[in-house]
LOGU-484451 format. One record per residue: residue number from 1; residue in three letters; y, z, x of N, C-alpha, C in turn. Coordinates in nm, 2 decimals. Last residue first. Example, Ala and Ser with C-alpha at 12.3 -4.5 7.8 and 13.67 -1.06 7.14 Angstrom:
<sites>
SITE   n res    n.Y    n.Z    n.X   ca.Y   ca.Z   ca.X    c.Y    c.Z    c.X
SITE   2 Ser  -0.22   0.71   1.28  -0.11   0.71   1.37   0.00   0.79   1.29
SITE   1 Ala  -0.57   0.78   1.32  -0.45   0.78   1.23  -0.33   0.78   1.32
</sites>
This chain:
<sites>
SITE   n res    n.Y    n.Z    n.X   ca.Y   ca.Z   ca.X    c.Y    c.Z    c.X
SITE 137 Tyr   1.16   0.23  -2.15   1.15   0.15  -2.30   1.33   0.10  -2.32
SITE 136 Tyr   0.96   0.26  -1.85   1.04   0.30  -1.96   1.08   0.20  -2.10
SITE 135 Tyr   0.79   0.36  -1.56   0.78   0.33  -1.70   0.90   0.36  -1.77
SITE 134 Ile   0.81   0.21  -1.24   0.90   0.28  -1.35   0.85   0.26  -1.48
SITE 133 Glu   0.72   0.26  -0.94   0.66   0.21  -1.07   0.73   0.27  -1.18
SITE 132 Leu   0.78   0.17  -0.62   0.80   0.24  -0.76   0.77   0.20  -0.87
SITE 131 Tyr   0.59   0.11  -0.31   0.66   0.08  -0.41   0.70   0.17  -0.52
SITE 130 Pro   0.48   0.00   0.02   0.51   0.11  -0.08   0.61   0.06  -0.18
SITE 129 Lys   0.24  -0.29   0.00   0.35  -0.20   0.06   0.41  -0.09  -0.03
SITE 128 Asn  -0.03  -0.42   0.02   0.00  -0.29   0.02   0.12  -0.23   0.07
SITE 127 Thr   0.03  -0.69   0.27  -0.01  -0.64   0.16   0.02  -0.48   0.17
SITE 126 Thr   0.23  -0.75   0.46   0.22  -0.85   0.39   0.13  -0.79   0.24
SITE 125 Asn   0.47  -0.51   0.60   0.33  -0.56   0.59   0.33  -0.66   0.44
SITE 124 Asp   0.67  -0.38   0.58   0.69  -0.52   0.69   0.57  -0.57   0.68
SITE 123 Ala   0.72  -0.17   0.43   0.76  -0.29   0.38   0.74  -0.40   0.45
SITE 122 Ser   0.38  -0.01   0.57   0.55  -0.06   0.53   0.58  -0.16   0.47
SITE 121 Tyr   0.07   0.21   0.52   0.16   0.09   0.51   0.31   0.08   0.49
SITE 120 Phe   0.04   0.51   0.74   0.10   0.43   0.59   0.16   0.29   0.60
SITE 119 Ser  -0.14   0.72   0.90  -0.07   0.59   0.89  -0.05   0.56   0.75
SITE 118 Cys  -0.08   1.03   1.07  -0.13   0.96   0.96  -0.06   0.81   0.95
SITE 117 Tyr  -0.19   1.18   1.38  -0.10   1.14   1.28  -0.14   1.07   1.18
SITE 116 Asn  -0.20   1.27   1.71  -0.20   1.35   1.57  -0.10   1.31   1.47
SITE 115 Trp  -0.26   1.19   2.03  -0.20   1.18   1.90  -0.24   1.18   1.77
SITE 114 Gln  -0.20   1.46   2.24  -0.32   1.38   2.16  -0.25   1.32   2.05
SITE 113 Asn  -0.06   1.63   2.41  -0.06   1.51   2.44  -0.19   1.43   2.42
SITE 112 Asp   0.01   1.88   2.26  -0.11   1.87   2.36  -0.15   1.74   2.40
SITE 111 Asn   0.21   1.94   2.14   0.24   1.92   2.27   0.09   1.96   2.33
SITE 110 Asn   0.27   1.95   1.86   0.19   2.04   1.95   0.19   2.04   2.06
SITE 109 Thr   0.54   1.83   1.66   0.44   1.83   1.76   0.38   1.95   1.78
SITE 108 Pro   0.68   1.91   1.41   0.70   1.77   1.50   0.57   1.74   1.58
SITE 107 Ile   0.53   2.09   1.13   0.56   2.07   1.30   0.56   1.92   1.38
SITE 106 Ala   0.52   1.99   0.89   0.59   2.11   0.91   0.64   2.11   1.10
SITE 105 Phe   0.56   1.61   0.91   0.46   1.71   0.90   0.55   1.86   0.93
SITE 104 Tyr   0.71   1.42   0.64   0.69   1.44   0.74   0.62   1.57   0.74
SITE 103 Phe   0.90   1.17   0.43   0.78   1.27   0.47   0.77   1.29   0.60
SITE 102 Arg   1.18   1.09   0.25   1.15   1.14   0.37   1.02   1.19   0.37
SITE 101 Phe   1.35   0.89   0.02   1.24   1.00   0.03   1.20   0.98   0.19
SITE 100 Gln   1.57   0.76  -0.18   1.53   0.77  -0.03   1.42   0.89  -0.04
SITE  99 Ala   1.74   0.50  -0.41   1.67   0.64  -0.35   1.62   0.61  -0.25
SITE  98 Lys   2.03   0.39  -0.58   1.95   0.39  -0.45   1.85   0.53  -0.45
SITE  97 Gly   2.22   0.36  -0.76   2.13   0.24  -0.74   2.06   0.23  -0.63
SITE  96 Ile   2.36   0.58  -0.87   2.39   0.53  -0.76   2.32   0.42  -0.70
SITE  95 Ser   2.20   0.66  -1.13   2.39   0.62  -1.11   2.43   0.53  -0.96
SITE  94 Leu   1.98   0.70  -1.07   2.02   0.56  -1.12   2.13   0.52  -1.11
SITE  93 Asp   1.92   0.92  -0.97   1.98   0.85  -0.85   1.99   0.69  -0.95
SITE  92 Asn   1.81   1.07  -1.17   1.92   1.11  -1.09   2.01   1.02  -1.02
SITE  91 Lys   1.56   0.92  -1.21   1.62   0.94  -1.32   1.81   0.99  -1.26
SITE  90 Ile   1.43   0.99  -0.96   1.47   0.87  -0.96   1.56   0.83  -1.11
SITE  89 Phe   1.42   1.25  -0.97   1.45   1.23  -0.87   1.52   1.08  -0.90
SITE  88 Asp   1.23   1.25  -1.21   1.34   1.34  -1.21   1.41   1.29  -1.07
SITE  87 Thr   0.98   1.13  -1.11   1.09   1.09  -1.25   1.20   1.13  -1.20
SITE  86 Val   0.82   1.10  -0.95   0.94   1.15  -0.87   1.01   1.09  -0.98
SITE  85 Asn   0.48   1.17  -0.85   0.55   1.13  -0.97   0.70   1.19  -0.89
SITE  84 Ile   0.27   0.96  -0.66   0.37   1.07  -0.63   0.46   1.07  -0.75
SITE  83 Glu   0.01   0.85  -0.52   0.06   0.85  -0.63   0.12   0.96  -0.65
SITE  82 Ile  -0.15   0.68  -0.26  -0.12   0.82  -0.31  -0.01   0.79  -0.38
SITE  81 Trp  -0.40   0.45  -0.24  -0.31   0.49  -0.27  -0.26   0.63  -0.29
SITE  80 Asp  -0.65   0.45   0.05  -0.63   0.42  -0.10  -0.47   0.47  -0.11
SITE  79 Asn  -0.76   0.53   0.33  -0.76   0.39   0.24  -0.78   0.34   0.12
SITE  78 Thr  -0.83   0.87   0.34  -0.77   0.74   0.35  -0.81   0.64   0.27
SITE  77 Pro  -0.80   1.12   0.06  -0.90   1.00   0.10  -0.80   0.92   0.18
SITE  76 Thr  -0.71   1.43   0.13  -0.63   1.33   0.08  -0.76   1.19   0.14
SITE  75 Ser  -0.76   1.70   0.25  -0.88   1.63   0.15  -0.81   1.50   0.13
SITE  74 Ser  -0.56   1.74   0.40  -0.69   1.72   0.48  -0.79   1.64   0.38
SITE  73 Asp  -0.27   1.65   0.23  -0.34   1.71   0.28  -0.47   1.67   0.31
SITE  72 Ala   0.02   1.47   0.08  -0.11   1.49   0.12  -0.18   1.60   0.22
SITE  71 Val   0.27   1.55  -0.01   0.22   1.42  -0.03   0.08   1.46   0.02
SITE  70 Ile   0.49   1.74  -0.22   0.35   1.75  -0.09   0.29   1.62  -0.12
SITE  69 Ile   0.82   1.77  -0.24   0.72   1.71  -0.23   0.61   1.75  -0.14
SITE  68 Thr   1.03   1.94  -0.12   1.03   1.91  -0.30   0.91   1.82  -0.31
SITE  67 Pro   0.95   2.21   0.09   0.97   2.07   0.07   0.97   2.07  -0.08
SITE  66 Thr   1.16   2.45   0.26   1.06   2.44   0.14   1.04   2.28   0.07
SITE  65 Ile   1.35   2.43   0.41   1.23   2.50   0.48   1.13   2.49   0.36
SITE  64 Met   1.51   2.14   0.57   1.47   2.20   0.45   1.32   2.30   0.47
SITE  63 Ile   1.60   2.01   0.79   1.63   2.11   0.78   1.56   2.20   0.67
SITE  62 Pro   1.34   1.76   1.00   1.46   1.81   0.83   1.47   1.95   0.85
SITE  61 Pro   1.39   1.64   1.28   1.32   1.70   1.20   1.38   1.75   1.08
SITE  60 Lys   1.51   1.28   1.24   1.53   1.45   1.33   1.42   1.54   1.23
SITE  59 Tyr   1.56   1.09   1.15   1.42   1.07   1.21   1.45   1.21   1.24
SITE  58 Asp   1.83   1.03   1.15   1.77   1.04   0.99   1.62   1.08   1.03
SITE  57 Asn   1.98   1.02   1.36   1.97   1.14   1.30   1.88   1.15   1.16
SITE  56 Gly   1.91   0.71   1.45   1.83   0.82   1.49   1.87   0.97   1.45
SITE  55 Asp   2.00   0.57   1.10   1.99   0.62   1.28   1.92   0.67   1.29
SITE  54 Ile   2.08   0.38   0.86   1.95   0.43   0.91   2.03   0.47   1.03
SITE  53 Pro   2.40   0.34   0.73   2.29   0.29   0.80   2.22   0.41   0.87
SITE  52 Thr   2.51   0.52   0.43   2.53   0.48   0.56   2.41   0.42   0.65
SITE  51 Tyr   2.47   0.59   0.17   2.54   0.43   0.19   2.58   0.44   0.32
SITE  50 Asp   2.36   0.80   0.13   2.45   0.85   0.13   2.55   0.72   0.20
SITE  49 Tyr   2.16   0.98  -0.13   2.16   0.85  -0.05   2.32   0.87   0.01
SITE  48 Thr   1.95   1.24  -0.06   2.09   1.20  -0.13   2.13   1.06  -0.08
SITE  47 Leu   1.60   1.26  -0.08   1.75   1.26   0.00   1.85   1.21  -0.07
SITE  46 His   1.32   1.46  -0.12   1.42   1.37  -0.18   1.55   1.39  -0.10
SITE  45 Glu   1.06   1.50   0.09   1.16   1.54   0.03   1.27   1.42  -0.01
SITE  44 Gly   0.74   1.62   0.19   0.81   1.52   0.15   0.97   1.56   0.08
SITE  43 Asn   0.47   1.70   0.43   0.58   1.70   0.28   0.67   1.62   0.30
SITE  42 Leu   0.12   1.71   0.45   0.24   1.61   0.46   0.32   1.67   0.40
SITE  41 Phe  -0.01   2.06   0.53   0.04   1.93   0.45   0.15   1.82   0.48
SITE  40 Ser  -0.06   2.23   0.73  -0.14   2.21   0.63  -0.12   2.09   0.53
SITE  39 Gly   0.04   2.13   1.06   0.09   2.22   0.95  -0.02   2.15   0.81
SITE  38 Leu  -0.02   2.04   1.27   0.10   2.02   1.27   0.17   2.04   1.11
SITE  37 Val  -0.31   2.07   1.30  -0.24   2.10   1.45  -0.09   2.10   1.38
SITE  36 Asp  -0.45   1.99   1.10  -0.51   2.11   1.15  -0.42   2.14   1.24
SITE  35 Phe  -0.32   1.76   1.01  -0.35   1.84   0.91  -0.36   2.00   1.00
SITE  34 Pro  -0.45   1.58   1.21  -0.28   1.62   1.20  -0.30   1.76   1.13
SITE  33 Asn  -0.71   1.53   1.34  -0.65   1.59   1.23  -0.55   1.64   1.23
SITE  32 Asn  -0.72   1.19   1.51  -0.76   1.34   1.51  -0.76   1.40   1.36
SITE  31 Asn  -0.52   1.04   1.27  -0.57   0.99   1.38  -0.61   1.13   1.43
SITE  30 Lys  -0.61   0.84   0.96  -0.54   0.94   1.00  -0.59   0.93   1.15
SITE  29 Ser  -0.50   0.55   0.73  -0.58   0.64   0.82  -0.49   0.77   0.85
SITE  28 Leu  -0.35   0.48   0.50  -0.43   0.41   0.58  -0.52   0.47   0.67
SITE  27 Tyr  -0.22   0.50   0.19  -0.25   0.60   0.32  -0.38   0.50   0.36
SITE  26 Tyr   0.06   0.36   0.05  -0.11   0.31   0.09  -0.11   0.38   0.19
SITE  25 Ile   0.25   0.51  -0.23   0.22   0.46  -0.08   0.10   0.46  -0.04
SITE  24 Lys   0.42   0.51  -0.51   0.28   0.46  -0.44   0.31   0.41  -0.30
SITE  23 Leu   0.63   0.68  -0.71   0.61   0.64  -0.58   0.47   0.62  -0.53
SITE  22 Tyr   0.67   0.66  -1.06   0.59   0.72  -0.97   0.65   0.64  -0.79
SITE  21 Ala   0.83   0.79  -1.36   0.84   0.68  -1.24   0.76   0.79  -1.12
SITE  20 Val   0.83   0.78  -1.71   0.80   0.86  -1.57   0.81   0.73  -1.48
SITE  19 Phe   1.02   0.73  -1.91   0.90   0.79  -1.94   0.87   0.88  -1.82
SITE  18 Ile   1.38   0.65  -1.93   1.26   0.69  -1.85   1.18   0.76  -1.88
SITE  17 Asn   1.62   0.65  -2.11   1.50   0.57  -2.15   1.34   0.57  -2.04
SITE  16 Glu   1.77   0.79  -1.95   1.70   0.89  -2.08   1.62   0.78  -2.16
SITE  15 Ala   1.84   0.66  -1.72   1.78   0.74  -1.73   1.72   0.80  -1.87
SITE  14 Val   1.86   0.29  -1.82   1.98   0.41  -1.80   1.84   0.55  -1.82
SITE  13 Ile   1.86  -0.03  -1.63   1.79   0.09  -1.70   1.88   0.20  -1.70
SITE  12 Asp   1.96  -0.20  -1.49   1.94  -0.23  -1.64   1.88  -0.11  -1.70
SITE  11 Ser   1.95  -0.20  -1.22   2.06  -0.16  -1.27   2.07  -0.14  -1.46
SITE  10 Pro   1.66  -0.06  -1.03   1.74  -0.16  -1.13   1.88  -0.12  -1.18
SITE   9 Leu   1.74   0.04  -0.69   1.70   0.08  -0.82   1.81  -0.02  -0.91
SITE   8 Asn   1.61   0.00  -0.37   1.74   0.00  -0.47   1.66   0.00  -0.57
SITE   7 Phe   1.47   0.28  -0.15   1.45   0.18  -0.27   1.58   0.13  -0.35
SITE   6 Asn   1.34   0.38   0.16   1.45   0.34   0.06   1.43   0.24  -0.04
SITE   5 Leu   1.14   0.61   0.34   1.16   0.49   0.28   1.29   0.49   0.16
SITE   4 Leu   1.07   0.73   0.66   1.16   0.73   0.55   1.18   0.61   0.46
SITE   3 Ile   0.84   0.99   0.82   0.88   0.82   0.73   0.99   0.84   0.65
SITE   2 Gln   0.76   1.06   1.08   0.84   1.09   1.01   0.82   0.94   0.95
SITE   1 Met   0.59   1.29   1.33   0.55   1.18   1.27   0.67   1.20   1.15
</sites>
């Protein structure tokens, strides 16, 4: 399971004026217990935006050994929002106007022919879409 989120950033904010920035995603459900078989955490990483269209390579298992963000674990409640502090990433990305994040399990599959996954609302939904919340002056 992999999730890739892209955000356009506002051009009228400067990094020095940002107090805090949160990425908010709605955690809908999980099937079986992916945290038992695919890794203890749903990991995340901030990606450097490269202005190329998303293709199949963006969904390959990440090469990072140590994730930069821990998104969820088996104790994270479903049907609720997850709030991730992404302040430093957003400050760095303001100059290019885009931010990308990828979420994944450490083990892509355990080959047991069972569906082990977490479900999140996407931008295609009418409600509970992922969003950035940026506090600035």
